[in-house]
C-alpha positions in Angstrom: -40.5 36.0 -68.5 -41.6 39.5 -69.5 -45.1 40.4 -70.8 -45.7 36.7 -71.5 -42.6 36.4 -73.5 -40.1 33.7 -72.4 -36.4 33.9 -72.9 -36.1 30.2 -73.2 -38.4 30.2 -76.3 -36.6 33.0 -78.1 -33.1 31.6 -77.5 -34.0 28.0 -78.4 -35.5 29.2 -81.7 -32.3 31.2 -82.4 -30.0 28.4 -81.5 -31.9 26.0 -83.8 -31.6 28.5 -86.6 -27.9 28.9 -86.0 -27.4 25.1 -86.2 -29.2 25.1 -89.6 -27.1 28.1 -90.9 -23.6 26.9 -89.9 -21.7 25.6 -92.9 -18.3 24.4 -91.8 -18.3 23.3 -88.2 -20.3 20.8 -86.3 -22.6 22.5 -83.8 -24.0 20.7 -80.7 -27.0 22.2 -78.9 -27.1 21.7 -75.1 -30.9 21.5 -75.4 -33.1 20.8 -78.4 -36.5 20.9 -76.8 -38.3 23.0 -74.2 -36.7 21.0 -71.4 -34.2 22.9 -69.4 -30.8 21.4 -68.6 -28.7 22.4 -65.6 -25.7 24.6 -66.2 -23.3 22.0 -65.0 -24.7 19.5 -67.4 -24.2 21.9 -70.3 -20.6 22.5 -69.2 -20.0 18.7 -68.8 -21.4 18.1 -72.3 -19.1 20.8 -73.9 -16.1 19.5 -72.0 -16.8 15.9 -72.9 -17.2 16.7 -76.6 -14.0 18.7 -76.4 -15.8 21.6 -78.1 -13.5 24.2 -79.6 -15.8 27.0 -78.5 -18.8 27.4 -76.2 -21.5 30.0 -77.1 -24.4 30.6 -74.7 -27.3 32.7 -76.1 -29.5 34.7 -73.7 -31.9 37.6 -73.4 -31.2 40.1 -70.6 -33.6 41.8 -68.2 -33.5 44.7 -65.8 -35.6 46.6 -63.3 -34.4 49.7 -65.3 -36.8 49.9 -68.2 -34.3 52.1 -70.1 -31.6 49.3 -70.2 -31.3 48.0 -73.7 -28.8 46.6 -76.1 -26.4 43.8 -76.8 -23.5 42.7 -74.6 -21.2 39.7 -74.9 -19.4 38.2 -71.9 -16.2 36.2 -71.6 -14.3 34.8 -68.6 -11.4 36.9 -67.2 -8.0 35.7 -68.3 -9.3 34.2 -71.6 -7.6 36.2 -74.3 -9.2 34.2 -77.0 -12.6 34.4 -75.3 -12.2 38.2 -75.2 -11.3 38.3 -78.9 -14.3 36.1 -79.8 -16.6 38.2 -77.6 -15.4 41.3 -79.5 -16.1 39.8 -82.9 -19.6 38.8 -81.8 -20.3 42.2 -80.1 -19.4 44.0 -83.3 -21.6 41.9 -85.6 -24.6 41.6 -83.3 -25.2 45.3 -82.8 -27.6 45.5 -85.7 -31.0 47.0 -86.4 -30.5 49.8 -84.0 -29.3 47.7 -81.1 -27.4 49.6 -78.4 -23.8 48.5 -78.0 -23.3 47.7 -74.3 -19.9 46.4 -74.9 -17.8 43.3 -74.2 -18.0 42.3 -70.5 -15.6 40.4 -68.3 -17.0 37.7 -66.0 -15.3 36.8 -62.7 -15.1 33.7 -60.4 -17.1 35.4 -57.6 -19.6 38.2 -57.1 -22.2 39.7 -59.3 -20.3 39.0 -62.5 -20.0 35.3 -61.9 -21.2 33.3 -64.9 -20.9 29.5 -64.3 -20.7 28.4 -67.9 -17.8 30.8 -68.7 -15.8 29.8 -65.6 -16.1 26.0 -65.9 -15.8 25.3 -69.6 -12.4 24.2 -70.8 -12.5 26.0 -74.1 -13.0 29.7 -75.1 -16.5 30.6 -74.1 -18.8 33.5 -74.5 -22.3 34.4 -73.3 -24.4 36.6 -75.6 -27.1 38.8 -74.2 -29.1 39.7 -77.4 -31.2 42.4 -75.8 -33.5 43.2 -72.8 -36.9 41.6 -72.5 -37.6 44.4 -70.0 -37.1 47.0 -72.8 -40.1 47.5 -75.1 -37.6 48.4 -78.0 -35.5 45.3 -77.5 -38.5 43.1 -76.8 -40.1 43.9 -80.2 -36.9 42.9 -82.0 -36.5 39.7 -79.9 -39.9 38.6 -80.9 -39.6 39.5 -84.6 -39.0 36.4 -86.8 -36.9 38.2 -89.4 -34.6 39.7 -86.7 -34.1 36.3 -85.2 -33.2 34.9 -88.6 -30.7 37.7 -89.2 -29.1 37.3 -85.8 -28.9 33.5 -86.2 -27.2 34.0 -89.5 -24.7 36.4 -88.1 -23.8 34.0 -85.3 -23.5 31.1 -87.7 -21.2 33.1 -90.0 -19.0 33.9 -87.1 -18.8 30.3 -86.1 -17.9 29.4 -89.6 -15.1 32.1 -89.7 -13.6 31.5 -86.3 -10.3 29.8 -85.6 -10.1 27.5 -83.6 -13.9 27.4 -83.2 
């Protein structure tokens, strides 16, 4: 939470919007309400459903108040994950968002991301901006920006193969 703004509220709202905008594919949310689910439960659900793609939506944060922008993560060794991450990175750098690039997650260390490592399908983790940045925070809280971002994500889901 930064300045009374909670990541969980922003990303749940965006995820619900994505679900309403997706035209072609069936979308499953790992949470529909303000109740947190464990990462391993989210991974189990995706694996059980044999999802074609796993997309995790987040807001970033940093002690460095100048850090801002969009970054999309994929798990090392996933060529399709890297391609999907690149598509999302390109489309989500909108409204003046800084492009922090596509990032590779590893099995250990600081760049370990559980949901990317343990899903059995191509997976990405989207960091839409930094709650610690006043510039990003304004966008993250703006209803029209959330709608536009959700629409971009939904359009990419509709376009992706095999997702």
